[in-house]
DRENPABA-351853 format. One record per residue (C-alpha): x, z, y. Coordinates in steps of 0.001 Angstrom, whole numbers, plus 524288, in hexadecimal, padded with zeros to 5 digits. Each point is the difference from the previous one (the first is absolute). Layout:
N
BAGU     c1     c3     c2
BAGU      X      Z      Y
...
This chain:
629
BAGU     c1     c3     c2
BAGU  7C974  7E7FB  7B629
BAGU  7F305  806F5  8020F
BAGU  7F668  7FC4D  80AA1
BAGU  80287  80CCC  8071F
BAGU  80EBB  7FDF1  7FFC9
BAGU  7FE23  7F22A  80536
BAGU  7F781  8056A  80AF8
BAGU  80AA5  809A8  803DD
BAGU  80A81  7F57A  7FFCE
BAGU  7F7A4  7F74D  808A4
BAGU  7FE1E  80AF6  809D3
BAGU  80E8C  802F9  80036
BAGU  8033C  7F1DA  80350
BAGU  7F6D7  7FF01  80BB1
BAGU  8088C  7FD4C  80BFF
BAGU  801FD  80BE7  8087B
BAGU  80777  7F890  80A7A
BAGU  807AD  7F3B5  802D6
BAGU  80E3D  7FDA6  803B0
BAGU  802AF  7F2E5  80694
BAGU  80BAD  7F81A  80468
BAGU  802D1  7F336  80700
BAGU  80B8B  7F866  7FAA0
BAGU  800F9  7F3FC  808C4
BAGU  7FB38  7F1EA  7FFC1
BAGU  7F22C  8054F  800FA
BAGU  800C5  806C3  7F2D3
BAGU  7FBFF  80DFB  7FDBB
BAGU  7FCF2  8094F  7F4F7
BAGU  7F7B0  80BEB  7FD52
BAGU  800BA  80A35  7F549
BAGU  7F2D7  80688  7FDDC
BAGU  804B7  80D4E  7FBC7
BAGU  7F9D8  806E4  7F483
BAGU  7FBB4  80E10  8014F
BAGU  808DA  803FA  7F4CB
BAGU  80C49  7F9B1  7FA72
BAGU  7FFDB  7FA40  7F25D
BAGU  80701  805F0  7F477
BAGU  80ECB  7FEA5  80091
BAGU  8064C  80229  7F2A0
BAGU  80A8F  80A62  7FFC9
BAGU  7FCD1  8050B  80D9E
BAGU  7FAF1  80DB2  80291
BAGU  7F903  7FAAC  80BE3
BAGU  80068  7F447  808E2
BAGU  809C4  7FFF9  80B3B
BAGU  7FA8B  805DC  80C71
BAGU  7F926  7F5FE  8086D
BAGU  80051  7F574  7F5AA
BAGU  7F84B  7F437  804D3
BAGU  7F874  7FAE7  7F439
BAGU  7F495  7F6D0  800E3
BAGU  7FA38  7F25A  7FF88
BAGU  807C2  7F57F  8072C
BAGU  7F959  7F660  80910
BAGU  807C4  7F4E4  8064E
BAGU  7FBA7  7F97C  80C91
BAGU  8045E  7F20C  802C8
BAGU  80235  7F976  80D17
BAGU  7F47B  7F6DD  7FD4E
BAGU  7F6DE  80B9B  7FED6
BAGU  80045  7FFF6  7F122
BAGU  7FFB3  80C9F  7F865
BAGU  8052E  80259  7F268
BAGU  7FE2E  80C78  7F83F
BAGU  806B9  7FDD3  7F2C8
BAGU  7F851  80730  7F59C
BAGU  80C6E  80381  7F888
BAGU  805C7  80723  80BBD
BAGU  7F6E6  80BAE  7FFF9
BAGU  80AF8  80A16  7FF36
BAGU  809C3  7FB1C  80A07
BAGU  80AC1  809B1  80373
BAGU  80539  80096  80DDF
BAGU  80041  7F4B3  80991
BAGU  8022E  7F1DA  7FC13
BAGU  80B9E  7F7E4  804B7
BAGU  7FDEC  7F268  805B9
BAGU  807DB  7F36D  800C4
BAGU  7FB72  7F201  8027D
BAGU  7F20F  80165  7FB23
BAGU  8039E  808A3  7F48E
BAGU  7FD61  80E69  7FE85
BAGU  806AC  808F0  7F62F
BAGU  7FF34  80E30  7FC4B
BAGU  7FDC1  80960  7F4D7
BAGU  7F3A2  80400  7F8F7
BAGU  7FC2F  807B9  7F413
BAGU  7FC5D  7F7B9  7F44A
BAGU  7FAF4  80840  7F4A9
BAGU  8071F  80BA3  80607
BAGU  80D19  7F8E3  8014A
BAGU  8059B  7FC76  80D68
BAGU  801DD  7F131  80063
BAGU  804B2  7F6D5  80A98
BAGU  7F6AD  7F526  80432
BAGU  800E5  7F3B5  80856
BAGU  7F3F6  7FA31  8068F
BAGU  80066  7F22A  80582
BAGU  7F4D9  7FFBB  809BA
BAGU  7FF0F  7F13C  802A9
BAGU  7FFE1  7FD28  7F155
BAGU  7F7C4  80C0E  7FCB9
BAGU  80958  80329  7F4E9
BAGU  803FB  80D7A  7FB51
BAGU  80A4F  80356  7F5EF
BAGU  80703  80C20  7FB64
BAGU  80E9B  800C6  7FD80
BAGU  804E9  80520  7F30F
BAGU  8092D  80928  80741
BAGU  7FA36  80DCD  80098
BAGU  7FE9A  804FB  80DD7
BAGU  8024D  80D36  8064C
BAGU  7F671  807A6  80844
BAGU  80010  800D7  80EC1
BAGU  80027  80D65  8063B
BAGU  7F5AA  8012D  80A8A
BAGU  7FB12  7F336  805B9
BAGU  80D1D  7F91A  7FFAD
BAGU  802D1  7F23C  7FB5F
BAGU  8058E  800A5  7F232
BAGU  80499  7F1D1  7FF74
BAGU  80600  7F6B1  809F8
BAGU  8020A  7F17C  801AC
BAGU  80DD8  7FB55  80295
BAGU  7FD9E  7F1D7  8036E
BAGU  7FA5F  7FA11  7F3A5
BAGU  8051B  80B2E  7F7AD
BAGU  7F859  80C32  7FCF8
BAGU  80641  80D69  7FFC6
BAGU  7F949  80788  7F508
BAGU  8019C  80EA0  7FDC3
BAGU  801AB  804C3  7F21A
BAGU  80064  80DF8  7FB32
BAGU  80DCA  804EB  7FE1F
BAGU  80398  80831  7F413
BAGU  7FC2E  80E40  800E6
BAGU  80B2E  808CC  803D1
BAGU  807FC  8054F  7F4D3
BAGU  7FE23  80DC7  7FB5A
BAGU  80AD9  80970  80300
BAGU  8074C  80448  7F3AE
BAGU  7FA2E  80D8D  80192
BAGU  7F896  808F0  80910
BAGU  80626  80D60  80223
BAGU  7F854  80B8D  8054F
BAGU  804A0  80DC9  80269
BAGU  7F9AB  80C27  805C6
BAGU  8025B  80E8D  80137
BAGU  7FA0D  807F4  7F4D0
BAGU  7F277  80506  80332
BAGU  7FCD7  7F57E  80A07
BAGU  7F26D  7FA10  7FF78
BAGU  8014F  7F121  7FF97
BAGU  7F649  7F4F0  7FF88
BAGU  8063B  7F2E2  7FDC3
BAGU  7FDB9  7F213  7FBA3
BAGU  80A27  7F643  7FB6B
BAGU  802DE  7F51B  809BB
BAGU  7F767  7F449  7FDD5
BAGU  80686  7F3D0  7FAE3
BAGU  7F6B7  7F534  803EF
BAGU  80106  7F26C  8059E
BAGU  7FCBA  8003B  80E7A
BAGU  7F5E5  7F6A5  8055B
BAGU  809F6  7F7AB  8071C
BAGU  80D11  80082  7F8F2
BAGU  802B7  7F1AC  801DE
BAGU  8096A  7F524  7FCF5
BAGU  7FC3C  7F43D  8082E
BAGU  80078  7F2F0  7F917
BAGU  7FFDA  7F2D6  806C5
BAGU  7F634  7F800  7F84B
BAGU  7FF28  7F177  802E5
BAGU  7F191  7FC7C  7FDFA
BAGU  80359  7F1BA  7FD08
BAGU  80B01  8017D  7F62B
BAGU  7FD37  80DDD  7FB76
BAGU  80E65  8036D  80189
BAGU  80304  80E08  80379
BAGU  80B90  805D1  80744
BAGU  800E1  80EBA  80022
BAGU  80344  807E0  80C25
BAGU  80026  80E91  7FDDE
BAGU  7FC59  80A95  8099E
BAGU  8029A  80E26  7FCBA
BAGU  7F3E3  806AA  7FA52
BAGU  7F8A3  805EC  80B71
BAGU  7F210  801AD  8048D
BAGU  7FF62  7F2FA  80745
BAGU  7F43C  7FDDB  808CD
BAGU  801A4  7F1DE  80413
BAGU  80897  7F41E  7FD85
BAGU  80356  7F43A  80857
BAGU  80895  7F420  7FD27
BAGU  80626  7F54E  8083B
BAGU  80155  7F165  7FE13
BAGU  80DFE  801B8  7FB63
BAGU  7FC5F  80A03  7F5BC
BAGU  803DB  80D43  80576
BAGU  7F69E  80B1C  7FCC3
BAGU  7FCB3  80BB2  80869
BAGU  7F82E  80B29  7FA35
BAGU  7FB4D  80C0D  8072E
BAGU  8011B  80D61  7F9B9
BAGU  7FE65  80D2A  806C8
BAGU  80B71  801F1  80930
BAGU  8069E  7F2F0  7FDA0
BAGU  7FF28  7F156  7FEE7
BAGU  80793  7F9DE  7F4BB
BAGU  804E8  7F1F9  80189
BAGU  805B7  7F7B4  7F526
BAGU  8031E  7F199  7FE72
BAGU  7FF03  7F7B2  7F395
BAGU  80E04  7FAF7  800EE
BAGU  807DD  80C7B  8016B
BAGU  7F5D7  808D3  7F9C1
BAGU  80597  80B44  8080C
BAGU  7F668  80954  80617
BAGU  801C2  80462  80E09
BAGU  7F866  80BB8  804F8
BAGU  7FB7C  801C6  80DF4
BAGU  7FE18  80E87  80210
BAGU  7F4B2  8038A  808DE
BAGU  80396  80E64  800E2
BAGU  7F3D6  806D9  80510
BAGU  7FA85  7F408  806F8
BAGU  7F35A  7FAF6  7F9E9
BAGU  7FFD0  7F17A  7FCDB
BAGU  7F448  7F9D1  806C4
BAGU  8028B  7F1F9  7FBDD
BAGU  80A9E  7F661  7FC10
BAGU  800D2  7F13A  8002A
BAGU  809C8  7F54F  7FCDE
BAGU  802D5  7F70C  80B88
BAGU  80DD3  7FAAA  8015B
BAGU  80411  80D24  7FAA3
BAGU  7F8A0  80C41  7FC4D
BAGU  7F860  80690  80B02
BAGU  7FBAE  80E35  7FE95
BAGU  7F60B  80757  80823
BAGU  80321  80E83  7FF64
BAGU  7F908  80B3F  80694
BAGU  80614  80A61  8088B
BAGU  7FB48  80BDB  8079B
BAGU  7F9E1  7F893  80B6C
BAGU  7FE0A  7F24A  7FABD
BAGU  80699  7F62E  7F72B
BAGU  80C13  7F763  7FF2D
BAGU  8014D  7F1DA  7FBCF
BAGU  80CFF  7FEE6  7F8EF
BAGU  806CA  7F403  7FA75
BAGU  80882  800FD  7F3E0
BAGU  809E1  7F5F7  7FB86
BAGU  8097D  80468  7F5A3
BAGU  804CF  80D62  80431
BAGU  7FCD2  7FE0E  80E63
BAGU  7F3FF  80649  8061B
BAGU  7FC03  7FD1E  80DFE
BAGU  7F4A5  8055D  807E7
BAGU  7F8C1  7F443  8059B
BAGU  7F548  80783  80702
BAGU  7FB9A  80E06  80211
BAGU  7F196  8027B  802D1
BAGU  7FADF  80CBB  8059B
BAGU  7F251  8013F  7FA8F
BAGU  7F83F  7FDBA  7F38C
BAGU  80183  7F5B9  7F591
BAGU  7F243  7FB15  7FCB5
BAGU  800CE  7F3E7  7F76B
BAGU  8089E  7F476  7FC7F
BAGU  7FEEC  7F22C  7FAC0
BAGU  80A10  7F805  7F87F
BAGU  7FAC7  7F255  80289
BAGU  80C81  7F84C  80278
BAGU  80553  80A6D  808F2
BAGU  7FE88  80E9D  80185
BAGU  7F4EF  802F6  80986
BAGU  7FDAE  80E5D  80326
BAGU  7F45B  80611  806D2
BAGU  80436  80C59  80726
BAGU  7FAE8  809BC  809DC
BAGU  8070A  8061B  80B8B
BAGU  7FEB0  80E5F  80348
BAGU  7F7D9  7FC64  80BEF
BAGU  7F59F  7FA85  7F6C2
BAGU  802D1  7F1A5  80296
BAGU  802C8  7F696  7F4DD
BAGU  80AF0  7F670  7FD96
BAGU  803A4  7F56E  7F65D
BAGU  80E22  7FEB9  7FB82
BAGU  80451  7F30B  7FA19
BAGU  80CB2  8001E  7F833
BAGU  80564  7F278  7FCE9
BAGU  80D48  8005A  7F95B
BAGU  807A7  808D3  8095C
BAGU  7F77D  7FD9C  80C04
BAGU  7F616  80A47  80431
BAGU  7F523  7FCD0  809A5
BAGU  7F6F3  80ACA  804F4
BAGU  7F360  7FD34  80747
BAGU  7F559  8092C  804BF
BAGU  7F1D5  7FDB6  7FC69
BAGU  7F524  7FF85  80A23
BAGU  7FB47  80DEF  802A0
BAGU  7F1D4  7FB45  800B0
BAGU  7FFEA  7FCAB  7F190
BAGU  7FA6A  80A62  7F6F3
BAGU  80A76  806DC  7F821
BAGU  804C1  7F6BA  7F552
BAGU  80241  805C6  7F28D
BAGU  8072D  7F530  7F8D9
BAGU  80573  7F250  800E8
BAGU  7F635  7F74F  7F937
BAGU  8086A  7F3BD  7FF66
BAGU  80B3D  7F8F8  806B2
BAGU  7FE5F  7F1B9  8038A
BAGU  80944  7F496  7FEAE
BAGU  80A9B  7FEF8  80A40
BAGU  7FCF2  7F6A8  80B06
BAGU  80783  7FB7D  80BD5
BAGU  7F89E  80967  808A9
BAGU  803E6  80BDC  7F815
BAGU  7F9C3  80841  7F559
BAGU  7F1C1  802A4  7FCFA
BAGU  7FB08  80B97  7F861
BAGU  7F32E  80710  7FD70
BAGU  7FD19  80E83  80059
BAGU  7F481  80779  7FA74
BAGU  7FA2B  80C8B  80550
BAGU  7F73A  80A7F  7FA43
BAGU  7F3C2  7F945  804E3
BAGU  802E5  7F415  7F786
BAGU  80391  7F840  80C2A
BAGU  80B05  7F610  7FF3E
BAGU  8081E  7FBB8  80BA5
BAGU  80878  7F3CA  80038
BAGU  80C78  801CF  8080D
BAGU  80AAB  7F721  80509
BAGU  80DEF  803B8  80391
BAGU  80802  7F648  807C9
BAGU  80EC1  80031  7FD9B
BAGU  805D2  80B3B  807CE
BAGU  7F2E3  80417  805D2
BAGU  7FE84  80EB8  80249
BAGU  7F160  80002  7FCE6
BAGU  7F7A3  7FA2E  7F53A
BAGU  7F440  7F87D  804F5
BAGU  7F2C3  8018D  7F932
BAGU  7FA4D  7F283  7FD54
BAGU  7F302  80349  7F988
BAGU  7F7EF  80B47  7FABB
BAGU  7F7FC  7FF4C  7F388
BAGU  7F5FD  80A0C  7FB8B
BAGU  7FF68  7FF0C  7F14C
BAGU  7F4C3  80433  7F72B
BAGU  8015C  80E08  7FB8A
BAGU  7FC82  7FBBA  7F240
BAGU  80C31  7F77F  7FED1
BAGU  80E5A  8033F  8010C
BAGU  808E9  7F571  805A2
BAGU  80C18  7FD4F  7F7EF
BAGU  806D1  7F57B  807DE
BAGU  7FDD5  7F5A2  80A73
BAGU  7FC0E  7F2E0  7FA44
BAGU  800CF  7F7BF  80C74
BAGU  80772  8038C  80C5D
BAGU  7FA69  7F671  809FD
BAGU  7F196  7FFBB  7FC7C
BAGU  8018C  80DA8  7FA6D
BAGU  7FA03  8031F  7F2CC
BAGU  80276  80B6D  7F6F6
BAGU  80157  8017B  7F16C
BAGU  7F97E  80C7D  7FB9F
BAGU  7FA1A  8076E  7F4C1
BAGU  7F3E8  8088C  7FEAB
BAGU  802BE  80E3D  802D0
BAGU  7FC99  8082D  7F3F8
BAGU  7F594  809E8  8029C
BAGU  801D1  80E61  7FCC7
BAGU  801E0  80203  7F175
BAGU  7F379  80420  7F948
BAGU  7FDEB  80E5C  7FD91
BAGU  7FF8D  80095  7F152
BAGU  7FAC3  80DD4  7FEA0
BAGU  7F41D  804E8  8078C
BAGU  80255  8093E  80B4E
BAGU  804D7  80D26  7FADF
BAGU  7F891  80C94  80290
BAGU  807E9  80B8A  80530
BAGU  7FBC0  80CC7  7F9C7
BAGU  8024F  80E0D  8043C
BAGU  801D8  8086F  7F40E
BAGU  7F8D6  80CB9  80290
BAGU  80740  80CE9  7FF91
BAGU  80D70  7FA88  7FCA2
BAGU  80094  7F777  80C29
BAGU  805AA  7F524  7F7B3
BAGU  7FCC0  7F23A  8043B
BAGU  7FCCD  7F502  7F6B8
BAGU  7FC2F  7F1C6  80126
BAGU  7F55A  7F9EB  7F7BE
BAGU  7FFE4  7F167  7FD28
BAGU  7F2CC  7FAEF  7FB93
BAGU  7FBD7  7F335  7F99E
BAGU  7F5C9  7F798  8069E
BAGU  7F5FB  80291  7F560
BAGU  7FD58  80B14  7F670
BAGU  80C63  80615  7FAA9
BAGU  80394  7FC66  7F218
BAGU  80907  80BBC  7FF5B
BAGU  80851  8092F  80809
BAGU  80EAA  80221  80121
BAGU  80611  80BF2  80674
BAGU  80DCD  7FC59  8047E
BAGU  80899  80BFF  8020A
BAGU  80C2C  8021A  80817
BAGU  80671  80B0B  80762
BAGU  7FC20  8020B  80E35
BAGU  80CD1  7FE9A  80789
BAGU  7FB99  7FB7E  80D73
BAGU  7F5B1  7F7F2  80712
BAGU  7F635  7F9F8  7F6C5
BAGU  803D1  7F1A4  7FED5
BAGU  7F6BE  7F6BA  7F935
BAGU  80315  7FAAE  7F297
BAGU  8058D  7F273  7FE70
BAGU  7F95E  7F5B5  7F79F
BAGU  80325  8077A  7F38A
BAGU  7F72A  806C8  7FC1B
BAGU  7F6A3  7FED1  80BB1
BAGU  7FC9C  7F1F4  7FC7D
BAGU  7F997  804B4  7F36E
BAGU  7F3EB  80084  8089C
BAGU  7FFA8  7F127  7FE92
BAGU  7FD2B  80211  7F19F
BAGU  7F553  809FA  80283
BAGU  8075B  80D09  7FFB2
BAGU  7FFC6  80B00  809EB
BAGU  80D9A  80531  8031F
BAGU  80248  80D85  805C5
BAGU  80D76  80167  8063C
BAGU  8024D  80EAA  7FF0F
BAGU  80C26  806BE  80576
BAGU  8029E  80D57  7F9E7
BAGU  805E8  80A46  808EF
BAGU  80ADA  80749  7F8BF
BAGU  804BC  807F5  80B92
BAGU  7FCA5  80C97  7F8B8
BAGU  808CC  7FCB7  7F456
BAGU  80B6E  80901  8033B
BAGU  7F7AD  80C10  80258
BAGU  7F862  7FEC0  7F339
BAGU  804BA  805CD  7F304
BAGU  804FA  7F570  7F6D4
BAGU  7F590  80211  7F5C0
BAGU  7F52E  7FE1F  80A39
BAGU  804F7  7F374  8066C
BAGU  7FA0E  7F696  7F61E
BAGU  7F291  806D4  7FF75
BAGU  7FF8D  8002A  80EC4
BAGU  802E2  7F168  800D5
BAGU  7F549  7FD1A  7F61E
BAGU  7F651  8087D  80769
BAGU  8037F  7F97C  80CE3
BAGU  7FE4F  7F253  7FA60
BAGU  7F2FF  8039A  7F9D8
BAGU  7FA81  8063D  80C4E
BAGU  80432  7F4AE  808A7
BAGU  7FA1A  7F5BB  7F6FD
BAGU  7F31B  8076A  7FF81
BAGU  7FFF8  801FB  80EC7
BAGU  802F6  7F1AD  802A7
BAGU  7F24B  7FB9E  7FCAF
BAGU  80575  7F59A  7F6FE
BAGU  7F4E1  80249  7F67D
BAGU  7F652  7FB7B  80A5F
BAGU  805DC  7F279  7FEB8
BAGU  803C3  7FFA8  7F1A9
BAGU  7F4B8  807C6  7FA2A
BAGU  80272  80335  7F1C2
BAGU  80A57  7F57E  7FD90
BAGU  80CB2  8053A  7FA27
BAGU  80B29  803CC  808FD
BAGU  80E34  7FC68  7FDD1
BAGU  80BC5  80677  80647
BAGU  80D1A  7FA08  80334
BAGU  80BCE  8004A  808CB
BAGU  80D67  7FA6C  802EF
BAGU  80CF9  80755  7FF0C
BAGU  7FD10  80E9F  80178
BAGU  7F1B8  7FC35  800DE
BAGU  80114  7FB68  7F1D6
BAGU  80447  80DC3  7FC27
BAGU  7F467  805C1  80751
BAGU  7F6D8  7F651  7F96A
BAGU  804A4  803C2  7F24D
BAGU  7FE59  80E76  80324
BAGU  7F234  7FD79  804F1
BAGU  7FCD4  7F7A0  7F421
BAGU  8044D  80AD5  7F6C0
BAGU  7F9E8  80BB6  806E4
BAGU  7F446  7FADC  807B4
BAGU  7F2F7  7FBF6  7FA24
BAGU  7FCC3  7F5EE  80A7F
BAGU  80801  7F4A9  7FAA8
BAGU  7FEC5  7F774  7F3F7
BAGU  80CB2  7F841  8013C
BAGU  80C9B  7FFA6  807D9
BAGU  8099F  7F667  8060D
BAGU  80E30  8043E  801A8
BAGU  808B0  7F6DD  80801
BAGU  80EA0  80100  802E3
BAGU  80093  80E76  7FCC6
BAGU  809E6  809FA  7FAFB
BAGU  7FA1B  805CB  7F3B2
BAGU  80B2C  80711  7F923
BAGU  804E5  80B12  8088F
BAGU  80BC9  80170  7F716
BAGU  804BE  7F384  80690
BAGU  7FE6B  80617  80D8E
BAGU  80564  80D4C  7FC74
BAGU  805F0  8032A  80D56
BAGU  7F385  7FF9C  807F2
BAGU  7F468  7F755  802F2
BAGU  7F67A  7FDFC  80B36
BAGU  7FE4F  80D41  806EF
BAGU  80765  80777  7F570
BAGU  80E63  80285  80315
BAGU  802A7  80914  7F477
BAGU  805BA  7FAE2  7F367
BAGU  7F986  7FEFA  7F2A9
BAGU  806C1  80C8B  7FBA6
BAGU  7FB83  8079E  80C02
BAGU  7F1A8  7FBEA  7FF30
BAGU  7FD43  7FC60  7F1C3
BAGU  7F14B  802A2  80107
BAGU  7FE41  7F6C0  80B85
BAGU  8082D  7F547  7F9B0
BAGU  7F805  8011C  7F398
BAGU  7F322  7FF40  80770
BAGU  80462  7F399  806FC
BAGU  805BC  7F987  7F3D8
BAGU  7F63A  7F5F2  7FAE8
BAGU  80884  7FCC3  7F439
BAGU  80082  80E25  7FB65
BAGU  7F190  8017B  80350
BAGU  7FBED  7F34D  7F954
BAGU  7F73C  8070C  7F5F4
BAGU  7F773  804C1  80B53
BAGU  7FDE4  7F23B  8054C
BAGU  7F60B  7FAEA  7F643
BAGU  7F837  7F6DB  808C6
BAGU  804BA  7F1B7  800DB
BAGU  80B44  7FCFD  8093C
BAGU  804D4  7F33A  805F4
BAGU  80E7F  800B9  80357
BAGU  80555  7F61B  809EE
BAGU  80E42  7FF1E  803C9
BAGU  8091C  7F6A3  806FB
BAGU  80AAD  7FA81  7F767
BAGU  80A01  800E9  80B1D
BAGU  7FC91  80DB0  80501
BAGU  80C87  804DA  806A9
BAGU  7FAC2  80D7E  80368
BAGU  8093F  8095F  7F8E6
BAGU  7F4B0  808D2  7FBCB
BAGU  7F719  7F516  7FB2D
BAGU  8075A  7F606  7F7D0
BAGU  7F857  7F801  7F622
BAGU  8048A  809D0  7F5B7
BAGU  7F62C  809C4  80578
BAGU  7F49D  7F6E3  7FD06
BAGU  80529  7FCF8  7F26B
BAGU  80111  80E8C  7FCD9
BAGU  7F228  802B4  804A4
BAGU  7FA7C  7F46D  7F87B
BAGU  806E2  80456  7F37E
BAGU  7FBF2  80E42  801AF
BAGU  7F1B0  7FD0B  80282
BAGU  7FF4A  7F62B  7F4E7
BAGU  8067F  8097D  7F68D
BAGU  7F5BA  80A3D  80361
BAGU  7F48F  7F6DA  7FD99
BAGU  7FC84  7FCA2  80E06
BAGU  7FB69  7F234  802C4
BAGU  80A8B  7FA7C  808F5
BAGU  803FD  7F306  805B9
BAGU  80D1E  7FD47  806A5
BAGU  8009C  7F4F2  80A08
BAGU  80DB7  7FCA3  804C6
BAGU  800E2  7F7C6  80C68
BAGU  80BF1  7F6F7  7FF81
BAGU  808AF  80055  80C05
BAGU  7F84C  80ABD  806DB
BAGU  80628  80C50  80536
BAGU  7FA8E  80D95  80288
BAGU  7F5C2  7FA0F  80907
BAGU  7F8F5  7F396  7FC27
BAGU  8027E  7F677  80B2B
BAGU  7FEFD  7F1FA  7FB66
BAGU  7F435  7F756  7FECC
BAGU  8011F  7FE96  7F13F
BAGU  8022F  80E91  7FE23
BAGU  7F472  80423  8085E
BAGU  7F6ED  7F67B  7F925
BAGU  804B4  80428  7F275
BAGU  7FF0E  80E87  8033D
BAGU  7F224  7FED1  80540
BAGU  7FBDD  7F78E  7F486
BAGU  8057C  809F5  7F659
BAGU  7F89A  80B23  806B9
BAGU  7F366  7F847  800B2
BAGU  80088  7FC1C  7F19F
BAGU  80317  80DF6  7FBF9
BAGU  7F4C7  805C2  807DA
BAGU  7F695  7F59A  7FB13
BAGU  80326  8026E  7F1AF
BAGU  8052C  80DCB  7FE19
BAGU  7FB38  80678  80C8B
BAGU  7F1A6  7FE46  7FC92
BAGU  8010F  805C1  7F281
BAGU  7FA55  80DC1  7FF0C
BAGU  80A6D  80A5A  7FE80
BAGU  800D8  808D3  7F432
BAGU  80638  80D42  7FFB7
BAGU  80CB3  801FF  7F8EB
BAGU  7FDCD  80565  7F283
């Protein structure tokens, strides 16, 4: 790994935020979320909202433990009797781990683990037994796919994907002491969370339903939620669901096939805690707040003092005492309030207020009488890797561009092309972070709105002229001087970059990423062109980099995701371009990014892509160009 690639990886692992939870007995946890997820083999991208980061455990004695091996924790951990468990990526493979906080011991199970969708809990404790998710077999291919259409119809199509979903799980009961495993199978669905009870039943939440299965019968029972969103669920004496409705939420008990509404609240659900009982923080429509305590099948509702600043979440729930229940809330001003609810009392009484340092985030309450908090430092804003971009107005064309500049003199310049399709959004890390290695990057959006009113044979020359004029008007040379310029782009931008490299004298090398290069493989239209190959042969030829390979004589770096699912840009497109350029004597390098899709999204992929660009520009990009003989 190069020094530049290591720098990028370090920046991508800087915490961008923290998710915390209190789990009872004074224990709490925090996941310091990375800015970007790690690489997940076989996945086109990470599941939306995936919580991945460094785990930190907070003990009731004020101790903190941040296991070095748990730097890619997935989802929320599960807790039982001083032990935490969850899943993490180890060398790209999801593995289940168990952390014993008092003993400061961490071990990984041999059983492969599945991924959590969103911020859910992917594993669950069932007494002393751990419920571990494992990836179920991918669904079987149908014997055949049959398509039919009326003659003359224009069709664009892609075969259905046959891939393993992120959470197609069979849950296995793994006894940490004996290592014995008992399998309990849930139908393959996109599960978001899993909970287990002391007697071994499993409940897993998927969109629109909760699936429940026990280890003895192995039969799955499904609780349909219809259109009601599931806000929370918790095992008490039976399963308790909190489901939303038009003007509030319901607390529903489920036992076998029987569902019973225990309580209906008119207002907003704000937050909940699972410490021994289900404690819900809610708001009435009049703006007042309430706490709802569900213990087995008993529901107790108490209003909170109106003088207390709006609470955002339940920080922790205290041990039960003869005088009732104590709990702590936290508001936006980092102020904690300790409350007490007497049995049957209609109002919760505030016992004490605590203003906490803004630099620390409380995780749980360590002592309830002489109150003390367990907390963690709040991560500051993630560092801005690239210097502040400069917005440019591009002369007569009215095109906007953004210029990213290194902190010192530019070692080279890269013009990154794409089609202007809307408001000018800034580039992501790739390739803007090339400024960290000394390169100036011009993000240039080409306006192709004139395409349809221009004769076919003049479209390509007009694009080249527009690119050339905009680069010269950008003032890029004021920052780069006489250093060579490279041109590149992603998807259709890669096509534009190859055209510019062949026909424009400004560039010495090119970078083509995730593009469609053979227009014979997109014969029924592409980008702004709705005509077929046979209706517009001149245009298809001009935009075909494989056919036009003899005209691309300057060096080209080709980058492509191995798992690109875009029908127009499979990996085959990159292989064809690489073969065509090589056969015609052009210096070419092909970099394939394992597990990446059409857009590079993972930490490993971003670091590898930037490192490949930087190395190419440092070696090939600075070589003087020679004209094609």
